[in-house]
Rosetta silent file (secondary structure, phi, psi, omega in degrees, C-alpha in Angstrom):
SEQUENCE: MFDALPQYPIAFWISALASVALIGISKAGFGAGIGVIATPLMALTISTAEAAALLLPILIISDFMAIQQYRARFDRRNLLIMVPGSILGIAAGWFFFGYFSGNERVLKIGIGILALSFVAFQLCRSFLSGVLARRTPSIGEGIFWSTISGFTSTLAHVGSPPALVYLLPQNLPRDIYVGTTIYFFMITNVIKLVPYAQLNLLRVGNLYVVFLLLPVALLGVKVGAQLNRRCSDTWFNRIVYGLLFLTGIQLILGGSFLEMLK
SCORE:     score description
SCORE:     0.000 S_00000001
   1 L     0.000  -44.952 -177.528  -18.090  -15.816   -9.499 S_00000001
   2 L   -94.390   57.969 -178.949  -21.128  -15.814   -7.199 S_00000001
   3 L   -80.951  158.136 -177.967  -19.423  -17.544   -4.329 S_00000001
   4 L   -76.078  174.471  177.532  -20.713  -17.291   -0.783 S_00000001
   5 L   -59.233  122.510 -177.697  -19.154  -15.311    2.001 S_00000001
   6 L   -61.308  147.909  178.173  -15.707  -16.875    2.566 S_00000001
   7 L   -95.761  105.159 -178.159  -15.129  -18.647    5.856 S_00000001
   8 L  -106.461  151.530  176.548  -12.087  -17.036    7.446 S_00000001
   9 L   -72.120  164.484 -179.939  -10.418  -17.874   10.784 S_00000001
  10 H   -59.772  -36.399  179.899  -10.584  -15.475   13.727 S_00000001
  11 H   -59.066  -34.899  177.657   -6.921  -14.571   13.171 S_00000001
  12 H   -62.307  -47.406 -176.510   -7.861  -13.197    9.749 S_00000001
  13 H   -64.235  -35.065  176.904  -10.509  -10.876   11.177 S_00000001
  14 H   -63.853  -48.480 -178.908   -8.073   -9.579   13.798 S_00000001
  15 H   -67.763  -37.521 -178.816   -5.439   -8.814   11.164 S_00000001
  16 H   -66.584  -44.864  179.484   -8.017   -7.429    8.705 S_00000001
  17 H   -62.173  -42.881  178.070   -9.582   -5.046   11.219 S_00000001
  18 H   -64.168  -41.177 -176.558   -6.151   -3.777   12.265 S_00000001
  19 H   -64.083  -50.268 -176.102   -5.052   -3.426    8.637 S_00000001
  20 H   -70.931  -30.827  175.487   -8.005   -1.399    7.366 S_00000001
  21 H   -63.418  -42.443  179.022   -7.992    0.788   10.488 S_00000001
  22 H   -67.909  -33.420  174.957   -4.332    1.644    9.812 S_00000001
  23 H   -61.288  -47.043  179.412   -5.174    2.363    6.162 S_00000001
  24 H   -61.809  -44.817  179.331   -7.809    4.852    7.288 S_00000001
  25 H   -60.781  -41.860  179.620   -5.478    6.481    9.830 S_00000001
  26 H   -64.990  -41.494 -179.465   -2.767    6.773    7.167 S_00000001
  27 H   -64.707  -24.684  177.984   -5.154    8.314    4.618 S_00000001
  28 L   -79.517   -2.958  176.835   -5.993   10.974    7.189 S_00000001
  29 L    94.174    5.695  178.647   -2.330   12.003    7.145 S_00000001
  30 L   -99.519  125.497 -177.781   -1.296   10.526   10.504 S_00000001
  31 L    88.794  131.840 -176.863    1.716    8.240   10.346 S_00000001
  32 L   -83.673   91.162  175.475    4.183    8.165    7.475 S_00000001
  33 L    70.436   27.163 -176.133    2.875    5.472    5.155 S_00000001
  34 H   -65.390  -18.591 -179.820    1.716    3.143    7.936 S_00000001
  35 H   -64.027  -14.375 -178.493   -0.956    1.697    5.615 S_00000001
  36 H   -67.458  -14.699  179.997    1.736   -0.379    3.917 S_00000001
  37 H   -73.697  -16.227 -170.384    1.507   -2.904    6.750 S_00000001
  38 H   -57.097  -56.590 -177.094   -1.991   -3.944    5.614 S_00000001
  39 H   -64.155  -48.922  177.693   -1.157   -6.521    2.931 S_00000001
  40 H   -57.601  -40.225 -178.289    1.791   -8.153    4.768 S_00000001
  41 H   -65.737  -43.755  179.244   -0.244   -8.388    7.981 S_00000001
  42 H   -70.877  -28.694  179.932   -3.242   -9.977    6.266 S_00000001
  43 L   -68.204  -11.459  174.696   -0.956  -12.277    4.261 S_00000001
  44 L   -71.273  -22.426 -172.266   -0.056  -13.965    7.555 S_00000001
  45 L  -115.100  -21.776  178.230   -3.549  -15.441    7.714 S_00000001
  46 L  -136.220  179.112 -179.584   -4.705  -15.853    4.075 S_00000001
  47 L   -65.565  152.328 -178.269   -3.091  -16.131    0.653 S_00000001
  48 H   -59.850  -47.233 -177.915   -1.055  -13.167   -0.560 S_00000001
  49 H   -62.732  -41.120 -179.316   -3.158  -12.600   -3.666 S_00000001
  50 H   -68.489  -37.163  177.119   -6.420  -12.705   -1.723 S_00000001
  51 H   -61.562  -45.890  179.442   -5.096  -10.263    0.876 S_00000001
  52 H   -63.870  -40.332 -178.184   -4.108   -7.804   -1.852 S_00000001
  53 H   -67.864  -38.621  178.702   -7.438   -8.245   -3.631 S_00000001
  54 H   -63.996  -35.529 -175.925   -9.497   -7.648   -0.476 S_00000001
  55 H   -82.310  -23.440 -174.655   -7.665   -4.403    0.226 S_00000001
  56 H   -58.004  -50.652  178.960   -7.765   -2.953   -3.297 S_00000001
  57 H   -60.541  -36.217  178.714  -11.427   -1.752   -3.237 S_00000001
  58 H   -65.594  -40.112  177.769  -10.907   -0.259    0.227 S_00000001
  59 H   -64.037  -42.311 -178.757   -7.828    1.612   -0.995 S_00000001
  60 H   -63.940  -45.727  179.024   -9.691    2.938   -4.039 S_00000001
  61 H   -63.018  -41.359  178.413  -12.616    4.198   -1.955 S_00000001
  62 H   -64.081  -38.425  178.011  -10.189    5.772    0.523 S_00000001
  63 H   -62.634  -44.583 -179.643   -8.321    7.432   -2.364 S_00000001
  64 H   -64.836  -32.553  175.910  -11.510    8.950   -3.748 S_00000001
  65 H   -68.895  -43.857 -177.723  -12.332   10.296   -0.286 S_00000001
  66 H   -67.572  -32.829 -175.506   -8.854   11.785    0.134 S_00000001
  67 H   -66.353  -20.794  179.671   -8.861   13.335   -3.333 S_00000001
  68 H   -62.841  -25.351 -179.854  -11.727   15.613   -2.346 S_00000001
  69 H   -84.540  -11.516 -174.877   -9.243   17.626   -0.287 S_00000001
  70 H  -135.200   43.976 -171.501   -6.803   18.066   -3.202 S_00000001
  71 L   -56.834  -43.618 -176.040   -9.034   18.416   -6.268 S_00000001
  72 L  -119.148   12.404 -175.469   -6.861   20.862   -8.204 S_00000001
  73 L  -108.833   85.495  177.308   -3.627   20.716   -6.232 S_00000001
  74 L  -156.615  164.097 -179.719   -1.265   18.356   -8.052 S_00000001
  75 L   -97.698  108.696 -175.518    1.657   18.515  -10.473 S_00000001
  76 H   -63.037  -40.879 -178.680    0.396   17.645  -13.959 S_00000001
  77 H   -60.176  -45.565 -179.840    3.883   17.130  -15.430 S_00000001
  78 H   -62.017  -42.081  179.264    4.807   14.572  -12.802 S_00000001
  79 H   -63.848  -39.232  179.164    1.593   12.624  -13.328 S_00000001
  80 H   -64.507  -27.983  177.153    2.136   12.572  -17.099 S_00000001
  81 H   -83.542  -42.616 -170.189    5.573   11.025  -16.471 S_00000001
  82 H   -79.401  -35.977 -176.447    4.654    8.694  -13.620 S_00000001
  83 H   -62.879  -45.831  176.427    1.391    7.142  -14.785 S_00000001
  84 H   -58.896  -39.509  177.283    2.890    5.497  -17.944 S_00000001
  85 H   -64.126  -40.413  178.340    5.698    4.098  -15.796 S_00000001
  86 H   -60.970  -39.913  178.705    3.181    2.816  -13.290 S_00000001
  87 H   -61.118  -40.704  176.842    1.303    1.006  -16.069 S_00000001
  88 H   -61.806  -43.255  179.656    4.533   -0.771  -17.048 S_00000001
  89 H   -65.992  -38.413  177.888    5.077   -1.798  -13.423 S_00000001
  90 H   -63.229  -40.769  177.915    1.492   -3.008  -13.082 S_00000001
  91 H   -61.728  -41.381  178.213    1.969   -5.162  -16.191 S_00000001
  92 H   -65.773  -41.181  177.662    5.136   -6.668  -14.647 S_00000001
  93 H   -64.981  -37.171  176.112    3.304   -7.291  -11.361 S_00000001
  94 H   -57.775  -48.787  179.343    0.441   -8.892  -13.324 S_00000001
  95 H   -62.612  -43.524 -178.358    2.896  -11.312  -14.918 S_00000001
  96 H   -61.102  -47.868  179.318    4.573  -12.025  -11.552 S_00000001
  97 H   -59.704  -45.669 -178.291    1.266  -12.778   -9.842 S_00000001
  98 H   -65.651  -41.829 -176.075    0.140  -14.992  -12.702 S_00000001
  99 H   -68.738  -38.525 -177.154    3.424  -16.882  -13.003 S_00000001
 100 L  -103.074   18.072 -177.691    3.756  -17.590   -9.274 S_00000001
 101 L   -59.900  -27.158  179.918    0.045  -18.005   -8.551 S_00000001
 102 L   -93.382    3.015 -177.961    0.643  -21.666   -7.720 S_00000001
 103 L  -124.842   80.965 -176.704    3.624  -20.971   -5.471 S_00000001
 104 H   -61.726  -31.010 -178.905    2.335  -19.175   -2.384 S_00000001
 105 H   -61.990  -42.465  178.861    5.700  -19.536   -0.643 S_00000001
 106 H   -63.453  -42.137 -179.317    7.417  -17.373   -3.277 S_00000001
 107 H   -63.709  -42.838 -179.526    4.679  -14.752   -3.015 S_00000001
 108 H   -67.243  -39.010  176.545    4.913  -14.579    0.788 S_00000001
 109 H   -62.704  -41.859  178.483    8.697  -14.279    0.672 S_00000001
 110 H   -60.489  -44.203  178.949    8.311  -11.489   -1.883 S_00000001
 111 H   -66.145  -38.578  177.936    5.843   -9.627    0.342 S_00000001
 112 H   -62.392  -41.833  178.410    8.128  -10.155    3.339 S_00000001
 113 H   -64.234  -41.026  177.556   11.076   -8.662    1.452 S_00000001
 114 H   -62.785  -39.885  179.278    8.966   -5.663    0.442 S_00000001
 115 H   -62.227  -46.815  179.430    7.920   -5.175    4.082 S_00000001
 116 H   -66.133  -34.647  178.451   11.541   -5.194    5.284 S_00000001
 117 H   -64.222  -38.222  179.260   12.542   -2.903    2.408 S_00000001
 118 H   -67.621  -40.556  177.267    9.941   -0.363    3.489 S_00000001
 119 H   -61.106  -44.549  178.469   11.199   -0.440    7.080 S_00000001
 120 H   -61.357  -39.866  179.094   14.767    0.100    5.798 S_00000001
 121 H   -61.631  -44.271 -179.275   13.524    2.968    3.619 S_00000001
 122 H   -65.329  -37.995  178.906   11.889    4.669    6.603 S_00000001
 123 H   -65.192  -32.754 -176.758   15.034    4.264    8.711 S_00000001
 124 L   -98.888    4.551 -171.664   17.129    5.848    5.947 S_00000001
 125 H   -62.547  -43.478 -179.971   14.570    8.428    4.863 S_00000001
 126 H   -64.960  -36.591  176.929   16.143   11.414    6.633 S_00000001
 127 H   -65.554  -42.938  179.955   19.536   10.426    5.229 S_00000001
 128 H   -63.807  -36.627  179.939   18.082   10.107    1.742 S_00000001
 129 H   -61.296  -34.408  178.314   16.460   13.521    2.033 S_00000001
 130 H   -76.680  -35.300 -178.134   19.914   14.993    2.597 S_00000001
 131 H   -73.635  -39.257 -178.314   21.566   12.994   -0.172 S_00000001
 132 L   -76.188   98.364 -176.980   18.906   13.707   -2.782 S_00000001
 133 L   -64.440  153.329  179.410   19.863   17.221   -3.799 S_00000001
 134 L   -66.684  117.997 -178.469   17.156   19.686   -4.735 S_00000001
 135 L  -167.156  174.600  174.302   16.631   19.254   -8.464 S_00000001
 136 L  -105.354  106.665 -179.340   14.157   18.183  -11.104 S_00000001
 137 L   -58.834  156.167 -179.147   14.795   14.499  -11.918 S_00000001
 138 L   -71.670  165.403  177.019   14.830   13.486  -15.565 S_00000001
 139 H   -60.843  -39.442  179.288   11.891   11.916  -17.376 S_00000001
 140 H   -60.785  -41.703  177.661   13.828    8.637  -17.475 S_00000001
 141 H   -63.686  -41.011  179.969   14.214    8.651  -13.694 S_00000001
 142 H   -62.458  -43.769  179.351   10.519    9.351  -13.286 S_00000001
 143 H   -66.326  -40.996 -179.326    9.528    6.457  -15.529 S_00000001
 144 H   -61.752  -53.675 -175.974   12.004    4.117  -13.822 S_00000001
 145 H   -68.210  -34.078  178.468   10.899    4.840  -10.250 S_00000001
 146 H   -73.581  -27.255  173.983    7.210    4.897  -11.108 S_00000001
 147 H   -66.042  -44.920  176.084    7.611    1.521  -12.869 S_00000001
 148 H   -61.041  -41.642  179.406    9.088    0.098   -9.655 S_00000001
 149 H   -61.811  -44.314  178.971    6.260    1.757   -7.736 S_00000001
 150 H   -63.191  -37.559  179.764    3.605    0.211   -9.989 S_00000001
 151 H   -66.654  -52.383 -177.894    5.186   -3.229   -9.605 S_00000001
 152 H   -68.312  -30.630  176.859    5.445   -3.182   -5.805 S_00000001
 153 H   -67.850  -37.215  179.245    2.002   -1.591   -5.538 S_00000001
 154 H   -65.923  -38.965 -177.356    0.486   -4.395   -7.605 S_00000001
 155 H   -75.276  -41.627 -170.574    2.032   -7.069   -5.409 S_00000001
 156 H  -146.965   14.104 -177.138    1.405   -5.595   -1.966 S_00000001
 157 L    56.540   36.456  178.130    0.105   -2.007   -2.263 S_00000001
 158 L  -118.330   71.218 -175.614    3.601   -0.856   -1.226 S_00000001
 159 L  -108.278   -3.018 -172.887    4.351    1.675   -3.930 S_00000001
 160 H   -70.824  -40.857 -177.150    5.242    4.792   -1.972 S_00000001
 161 H   -56.439  -49.203  178.859    9.049    4.422   -1.453 S_00000001
 162 H   -62.563  -37.738  178.681    9.982    4.388   -5.179 S_00000001
 163 H   -64.219  -38.841 -179.405    7.563    7.240   -5.880 S_00000001
 164 H   -67.976  -35.065  178.172    9.058    9.289   -3.039 S_00000001
 165 H   -59.245  -34.598  178.201   12.614    8.776   -4.363 S_00000001
 166 H   -79.682  -40.225 -172.795   11.454   10.541   -7.539 S_00000001
 167 H   -84.130  -35.244 -173.843    9.280   13.238   -5.939 S_00000001
 168 H   -56.975  -43.419 -177.713   11.283   14.237   -2.840 S_00000001
 169 H   -62.127  -17.696 -176.217   14.206   15.966   -4.656 S_00000001
 170 H   -79.035  -14.031  179.851   11.741   18.326   -6.338 S_00000001
 171 L    47.641   51.208  178.455   10.787   19.964   -3.028 S_00000001
 172 L   -68.121  151.548  172.011    7.242   20.530   -4.182 S_00000001
 173 L   -53.955  144.976 -172.396    4.925   22.624   -1.987 S_00000001
 174 H   -53.841  -45.195 -177.290    3.364   20.305    0.593 S_00000001
 175 H   -66.980  -35.308  177.969   -0.174   20.488   -0.789 S_00000001
 176 H   -69.820  -41.126  179.140    1.049   19.873   -4.359 S_00000001
 177 H   -62.605  -49.410 -179.540    3.248   16.985   -3.216 S_00000001
 178 H   -64.038  -44.990  179.466    0.465   15.314   -1.222 S_00000001
 179 H   -60.741  -40.311  179.877   -2.099   15.920   -3.981 S_00000001
 180 H   -64.430  -43.599  179.803    0.228   14.477   -6.628 S_00000001
 181 H   -66.446  -39.270  179.675    0.862   11.291   -4.626 S_00000001
 182 H   -63.979  -46.451  178.875   -2.850   10.851   -3.899 S_00000001
 183 H   -62.260  -42.340 -177.928   -3.782   11.265   -7.573 S_00000001
 184 H   -61.117  -46.876 -177.674   -0.949    8.970   -8.661 S_00000001
 185 H   -76.506  -26.693  173.553   -1.962    6.127   -6.361 S_00000001
 186 H   -63.816  -47.342  178.777   -5.666    6.614   -7.048 S_00000001
 187 H   -63.100  -44.922  179.398   -4.995    6.186  -10.780 S_00000001
 188 H   -59.332  -45.655 -178.199   -2.614    3.285  -10.117 S_00000001
 189 H   -65.600  -37.952  178.043   -5.119    1.489   -7.887 S_00000001
 190 H   -65.224  -42.666  179.157   -7.939    1.879  -10.427 S_00000001
 191 H   -63.868  -33.342 -179.575   -5.737    0.477  -13.208 S_00000001
 192 L   -63.590  -16.943  177.006   -4.837   -2.469  -10.947 S_00000001
 193 H   -60.616  -31.127 -177.466   -8.463   -3.582  -11.148 S_00000001
 194 H   -64.205  -57.022  178.485   -7.727   -4.921  -14.663 S_00000001
 195 H   -65.065  -35.233  179.349   -5.062   -7.515  -13.723 S_00000001
 196 H   -63.713  -38.815  178.135   -6.844   -8.382  -10.488 S_00000001
 197 H   -68.827  -42.811 -179.058  -10.044   -9.079  -12.440 S_00000001
 198 H   -64.113  -33.065  178.881   -8.208  -11.088  -15.107 S_00000001
 199 L   -83.817    4.953  177.512   -6.533  -13.193  -12.403 S_00000001
 200 L    61.630   38.722  179.127  -10.002  -13.845  -10.910 S_00000001
 201 L   -93.676  -20.777 -178.235   -9.086  -12.214   -7.607 S_00000001
 202 L   -93.813   95.011 -176.253  -12.127   -9.912   -7.440 S_00000001
 203 L  -110.103  151.102 -179.510  -14.899  -12.222   -6.276 S_00000001
 204 H   -59.537  -42.164  178.924  -18.397  -11.360   -5.096 S_00000001
 205 H   -58.346  -39.202  178.579  -17.829  -13.246   -1.844 S_00000001
 206 H   -68.228  -32.358  179.252  -14.757  -11.118   -1.164 S_00000001
 207 H   -64.933  -31.406  174.822  -16.740   -7.940   -1.837 S_00000001
 208 H   -60.363  -42.099  178.848  -19.016   -8.883    1.054 S_00000001
 209 H   -64.098  -40.231  178.294  -15.943   -8.871    3.285 S_00000001
 210 H   -58.294  -45.462 -179.478  -14.943   -5.479    1.837 S_00000001
 211 H   -63.029  -33.509  178.298  -18.341   -4.028    2.769 S_00000001
 212 H   -71.517  -33.872 -176.147  -17.923   -5.361    6.314 S_00000001
 213 H   -87.019  -24.512 -174.014  -14.433   -3.859    6.654 S_00000001
 214 H   -56.494  -43.565  178.739  -15.058   -0.510    4.935 S_00000001
 215 H   -58.185  -30.496  179.126  -16.715    1.183    7.971 S_00000001
 216 H   -67.992  -39.322  177.193  -13.581    0.387    9.988 S_00000001
 217 H   -63.724  -41.989  179.398  -11.453    2.175    7.375 S_00000001
 218 H   -65.611  -38.937  175.280  -13.774    5.194    7.484 S_00000001
 219 H   -63.715  -37.937  177.783  -13.586    5.191   11.285 S_00000001
 220 H   -61.130  -37.063  177.671   -9.803    5.041   10.945 S_00000001
 221 H   -61.022  -44.383 -179.828   -9.898    8.203    8.827 S_00000001
 222 H   -66.253  -42.350  178.334  -11.764   10.032   11.594 S_00000001
 223 H   -63.305  -43.314  179.304   -9.429    8.704   14.288 S_00000001
 224 H   -61.281  -38.817  178.597   -6.415    9.666   12.182 S_00000001
 225 H   -63.766  -40.413  178.212   -7.729   13.204   11.738 S_00000001
 226 H   -66.885  -44.402  179.777   -8.096   13.560   15.510 S_00000001
 227 H   -63.470  -36.669 -178.621   -4.639   12.099   16.159 S_00000001
 228 H   -62.729  -32.963 -178.552   -3.146   14.379   13.516 S_00000001
 229 H   -83.708  -26.007 -168.932   -4.413   17.435   15.386 S_00000001
 230 H  -114.923  -20.953 -170.102   -3.548   16.302   18.899 S_00000001
 231 L  -129.857  155.620  169.421   -0.637   13.853   18.875 S_00000001
 232 L   -83.501  142.658 -177.404    2.845   13.308   17.544 S_00000001
 233 L   -93.580    7.261 -173.928    3.109   10.264   15.307 S_00000001
 234 H   -58.927  -56.344 -177.371    6.704    9.419   16.299 S_00000001
 235 H   -71.501  -33.724  176.822    6.024    6.589   18.744 S_00000001
 236 H   -59.810  -45.957  178.554    2.993    5.401   16.800 S_00000001
 237 H   -61.787  -41.658 -178.359    5.184    5.020   13.699 S_00000001
 238 H   -62.529  -41.343  178.894    7.866    3.173   15.638 S_00000001
 239 H   -64.329  -46.116 -178.257    5.357    0.643   16.942 S_00000001
 240 H   -65.494  -43.021 -179.542    3.822    0.086   13.493 S_00000001
 241 H   -68.888  -32.097  174.004    7.192   -0.220   11.759 S_00000001
 242 H   -63.443  -42.953  177.205    8.353   -2.620   14.462 S_00000001
 243 H   -65.267  -38.992  178.272    5.273   -4.744   13.791 S_00000001
 244 H   -64.103  -38.923  177.736    5.893   -4.489   10.049 S_00000001
 245 H   -61.838  -47.287  178.984    9.486   -5.676   10.582 S_00000001
 246 H   -63.819  -38.256  178.442    8.307   -8.716   12.581 S_00000001
 247 H   -63.598  -44.046  178.671    5.622   -9.412    9.981 S_00000001
 248 H   -61.049  -43.574  177.806    8.176   -9.315    7.171 S_00000001
 249 H   -61.005  -43.682 -178.521   10.472  -11.713    9.043 S_00000001
 250 H   -63.116  -41.746  179.986    7.549  -14.056    9.699 S_00000001
 251 H   -64.881  -37.402 -179.773    6.505  -14.080    6.034 S_00000001
 252 H   -72.148  -42.831 -177.569   10.047  -14.880    4.918 S_00000001
 253 H   -77.175  -25.930 -178.392   10.653  -17.604    7.513 S_00000001
 254 L    90.299  179.718 -177.401    7.194  -19.132    7.155 S_00000001
 255 L   106.726  174.194 -175.842    4.911  -20.561    9.794 S_00000001
 256 L   -95.987  164.700  177.466    1.442  -19.649   10.969 S_00000001
 257 H   -60.538  -42.450 -178.609    0.054  -16.470   12.478 S_00000001
 258 H   -65.145  -35.884  178.300   -0.611  -18.235   15.757 S_00000001
 259 H   -63.535  -34.525  179.808    2.976  -19.468   15.934 S_00000001
 260 H   -65.760  -28.831 -177.192    4.170  -15.880   15.654 S_00000001
 261 H   -81.771  -12.463 -177.033    2.086  -14.963   18.724 S_00000001
 262 L   -73.515    0.000    0.000    3.614  -17.687   20.923 S_00000001
C-alpha cells in the first residue's frame, strides 16, 4: 500500500501530461468529449488498469470543479433513472477488470475498440441527432444505455456516447443537459472508487503522480476556457480524434509507444 513513487519512462510522462491537459480543456467545455483520449493514450505506455486508476482522481476533482457552475441545473428524473443503470455497468466493468487482470493484451484490445467506437460515434453524431426523434425515452432505455455507459466508463472513462444516445432525443435546455451529464459522471466516477480500491488499483505511490499531474489539468481548464471564448473547436477536435483513431489502432495491433512514433 505504501509503495514509493513509481518509476515511469519518459514516454509515460509525455502521454500523461497530454492526457490530463486534454481532460482539463474538455471540462472547460472546449472540444466535444476530447478527454476520452486520456486512458487510451496513457495505456500505450503503462498497463490499462493503472492508466485508468491514475486518471480517476483527476476526473473526480475536475468534476467537482465543473459542478460548481451547475449546482441546481440538472434533470432529477434522468439521474434517478441513469444512476442505478450506471451502478450495474460499474459492477460489470469490475468483473471484467478482475477476470482479465492477468491478460493485459485483452484489456488493451478492449480499450482500443472503445477508442475506435468513440471516433465512429463522433463521425455519425450529426446523423444520429437527425435519426433520434425528439421524444422522452423509456425508463428501460435509460437503464440500458446508462448500464453501457457505466461499463465503458469503468474500463476507460469513455462513458459519454451511450449516455448521449439516451439524453440527446430529449432536447433538454443546454444548461440542464450539461448539468445532468456532469452530475451523472461525477456520481459514476465516485462510485468507481469502490471497484478500483477492491482491485488494489488506488495506491499511495500513484497518488503522488496524481498530485504532480493535477496542476496540468487545472491549467487545461483555464486554457480551455480561453479557447472556448476565442476559437472554433472544429480543427482541434479533428486532430484529437485523428490521434485517438491512431491510438486505438495501435492498442489493438500491439507494439510499443516508441514504435508508433517511428
